N, C-alpha and C positions, 0 to 999 in steps of 0.2 A: 446539522444540527446535533447528529449525533456527537459530532467530535465535539464540540461545544458541550455539551453534557457531561461527556468523559471529563473534560478540560475542567470545571465547575466542581463536579463531584470528588475530583483528587486536589483542586484548591482548598473546598470546604474540609475534606478531612484533614489535611496539612495545617490549617489555620483554622479550624473550628474551637478548638480550648481555646486558645487565644481571644480568637472575639468574642467567645462569649464571658470570659473573663474581662475584657474591656468592658462589655456592655453591662456584667453585672457590676462593676465597680460604678459607673455611670446611673445605674436605675435603682442600684443597692435591693435587689430581687432578682436571684439565679434564675427562677422560672421565668419571669419576664423576660431578662435576657435572652433566654434560650428561644423563646418567641421571636424574639425582635430578630435574631441572627437565622432562625426559621424560614421567616418571613422575608428577609433580604436574600435567601437562597432562592426560593421562588421566584420574586421577580426578576432576578439576574439571569436565570435560567431562561425566562421569558426575551431577556432583552437581549441577550446574546453576546459572541466573543468580542471583545475589544482590542485583542491583537495579542500582543506578547505575554508573556506569565507576569513578569514583572507590572506591564500597565491593567492586567486584568486583575493582580492582589490588592494594587493600590485601590482600585476600582472597589473591591470587595470592604477593604477597612473602610475607604471614605463611606458607603453605603450603609455598614452599620454605625459610623458616626451619625449619619443625617437622619438616619430611622431612630435613633436614639432619643436624637436632639425631637423629632417630631411626635416621638413619645413625651418625652417633657411637655411639649407646647399643648397636645392633646389632651395630659393629665390635668395640667394647668387650667385648661379652658374649661375641663366637665368641673373640676373642684370650685372653681368661681361661678358656676352657675348651681353646683348642687348647695353652695353657703348659701345661696339666695333664696333657697325653698322655704325654710322655716323663718316666721316671725322674730324678729329678735326680742320681742317680749316674751319669747320663750323661754328667754334664758336669765330675766329678773333674778335678783339675788333675794335673798331673803327681806332685806331693806327696803323692797320697793315698798310704794304706799298698796293700802287695799284698793284701790282705782288700778292699778298695773296690775295686781295681783289678779284682780277678777278679769281685766283685759289678757293676761296671760291664760290662763282657764278656759277663756273663749276661744281663743285663737288655738289651742288645742285639741280642743273641740272638735272644731271646724275641722283641723289637719284628722283628727280620727274620722269623721264622716266623710272628707276629701279619701282617706284611705279605703273607706269598707265603699266606697263608687267603683273603686277598680275592680278588676278581675283577680282573683286570687293568684293568680300566677304575677301578675304585675304587681302586686301590693306585696308579696313573699319577695318577687325580687327587688323593690323598692329597699323593701325593709334590710334584705339582706347587705345591701351595697351600703346603703346608709347610716345604718346603725351597728351593724356587725363589721363594717370594712372588708367585706369581701369583693375580690378584684371583679374586673369586669371578663377577664379572662375566664376566671373559675367560674362565673355564673354563666356564661356561653359554653362551658363545658359541662355544667351540671343539666344545663334545661337542653342541651345538644344542640342550641342555635350559633350564630356567629357572631361573633365580637361586635360588629355592625350592629346587627338584630337587637342586641342587648343594650348597645347604646342609645339606640332609635329607642326601645321603650322604657329607660328611664329617661329621657326627654320629654316622651308624653307625659311619662307619670306628672315628674317635675311640673310640667305646665299645668297640667290638670289639677295639682296642690296648688301651686302659684293664683291659680285662677280663683280657684277657692279660699284661699287665704286673701285675696288682694285688701280686704278691710282690714285687715291686722298687719298690713306692712307698713314700714315705718315708709314716709313719702318725705323726710327733711332731705 
């Protein structure tokens, strides 16, 4: 195993810059790209040697490409869920009818109440993510928890808000 650790460390030393650049171009965020490359390194460390240096290098690049694809899929899935959290009525324009305006205000009040029912940490995490656009990775660092824990907390928060807003959501 020590041989594999040394081999992988050398491969990453030689290719890290190119891997991060490749991932950065695809995710358009250097910090996320660095995280992806580091995650691939950790996974490959556990996976073990694939054979020749050429084969290990191919696996390294393919693993980063696949991790970027997984990142995009995960991000798209979270975005779809997040977009469903707020009722459409909240985005009514100024030309909407008085009834639609009243419904929007009621939905917003229901959302406020739903957020007040959360723990302060869950509420802050949701607002930072949904309103301020803070990434899951940055939230994980801020709260000293894993990205997975952040995702789970946001999912619980979204389910809670969706339940409280069910009367205000379009069912068309």
